[in-house]
C-alpha positions as CSV (number, residue, x, y, z in Angstrom):
1,M,8.3,6.5,8.2
2,R,10.6,9.5,8.8
3,I,9.3,12.9,8.2
4,F,11.3,16.0,9.0
5,E,8.7,18.7,8.5
6,E,6.4,19.7,11.3
7,R,3.4,20.4,9.0
8,L,2.3,18.6,5.8
9,T,-0.9,18.3,3.9
10,L,-2.6,15.0,4.1
11,R,-2.1,14.7,0.3
12,E,1.7,14.9,0.8
13,L,1.7,12.5,3.7
14,I,-0.2,9.9,1.6
15,R,2.2,10.5,-1.4
16,R,5.3,9.9,0.8
17,R,3.9,6.8,2.3
18,I,3.0,5.3,-1.1
19,H,6.4,6.2,-2.6
20,Q,8.1,4.5,0.3
21,E,6.0,1.4,0.1
22,V,6.3,1.2,-3.7
23,A,10.1,1.6,-3.5
24,E,10.3,-1.2,-0.9
25,Y,8.1,-3.4,-3.1
26,N,10.0,-2.7,-6.3
27,A,13.4,-3.3,-4.5
28,A,12.3,-6.7,-3.1
29,A,13.4,-9.8,-4.9
30,P,10.7,-12.3,-6.0
31,V,10.2,-15.1,-3.6
32,P,10.0,-18.7,-5.0
33,R,6.8,-20.4,-4.1
34,R,7.0,-23.6,-2.0
35,L,4.1,-25.9,-2.8
36,L,2.7,-28.7,-0.7
37,V,1.9,-30.8,-3.7
38,Q,4.4,-31.0,-6.6
39,P,3.1,-31.2,-10.2
40,T,4.1,-34.2,-12.3
41,P,6.6,-33.7,-15.1
42,T,3.7,-33.8,-17.6
43,E,1.8,-31.1,-15.7
44,R,5.0,-28.9,-15.6
45,A,5.4,-29.3,-19.3
46,L,1.8,-28.3,-20.0
47,N,1.4,-25.6,-17.4
48,G,4.9,-24.4,-16.5
49,D,6.6,-24.8,-13.1
50,P,4.3,-23.2,-10.5
51,G,7.1,-23.1,-8.0
52,A,9.4,-21.1,-10.2
53,E,10.1,-17.5,-9.6
54,R,7.7,-15.3,-11.4
55,P,8.7,-12.0,-12.9
56,H,8.5,-9.2,-10.3
57,R,6.1,-6.7,-11.8
58,R,7.2,-3.2,-11.0
59,I,4.6,-0.8,-9.6
60,D,4.2,2.8,-10.7
61,P,4.1,5.1,-7.7
62,Q,2.3,7.9,-9.5
63,R,-0.6,5.6,-10.4
64,Q,-0.8,4.3,-6.8
65,V,-0.9,7.9,-5.5
66,A,-3.8,8.7,-7.8
67,L,-5.6,5.5,-6.8
68,A,-5.1,6.3,-3.1
69,E,-6.4,9.9,-3.5
70,E,-9.5,8.6,-5.3
71,A,-10.0,6.0,-2.6
72,F,-9.8,8.6,0.1
73,R,-12.3,10.8,-1.7
74,R,-14.7,7.8,-2.0
75,N,-14.3,7.1,1.8
76,G,-12.2,3.9,1.1
77,F,-10.1,4.8,4.1
78,V,-9.8,7.4,6.8
79,V,-6.7,9.0,8.3
80,L,-6.3,9.8,12.0
81,V,-3.6,12.1,13.1
82,G,-3.3,11.8,16.9
83,D,-7.0,11.8,18.0
84,R,-8.3,13.8,15.0
85,Q,-9.7,12.6,11.7
86,V,-8.4,14.5,8.7
87,E,-11.2,15.0,6.3
88,E,-9.7,16.8,3.3
89,L,-6.6,16.0,1.3
90,D,-5.4,19.6,1.4
91,D,-5.8,19.9,5.2
92,E,-2.5,20.5,7.0
93,V,-1.5,18.2,9.8
94,D,0.9,18.8,12.7
95,L,3.6,16.2,13.0
96,R,5.7,16.0,16.0
97,R,8.1,13.2,17.1
98,D,5.4,11.4,19.1
99,T,2.5,12.0,16.6
100,E,0.7,8.8,15.6
101,V,-0.8,8.6,12.1
102,T,-3.3,5.8,11.5
103,F,-4.7,4.8,8.1
104,L,-7.9,2.8,8.5
105,K,-9.3,1.0,5.5
106,L,-13.1,0.9,5.5
107,V,-14.9,-2.2,4.2
108,P,-18.6,-2.6,3.7
109,L,-20.5,-4.9,6.1
110,V,-22.1,-7.9,4.5
111,G,-25.3,-9.5,5.6
112,G,-28.4,-8.2,7.3
């Protein structure tokens, strides 16, 4: 992701990443599914053709930004900028050419 500013809030960094990912997703053409087992003509008539292209549902970037901000507040993911964890959406981060930003999704452990 290209960023030309040297300082941004974490909120703006997340917003830009999501807008880029949503734009890439919305621009992509749907891919036809290739199935190992082909349905019979009767199954196709009853259920439709499972290998056919499905309508490509467009994603709303504003909704995705809101969901990401809420997930961040609930500790659904953390963001590391360089070797520092950013803890608040409105914290400013320094971004240089060699700065590495890492988004880590947190998942609960299962079991005992």
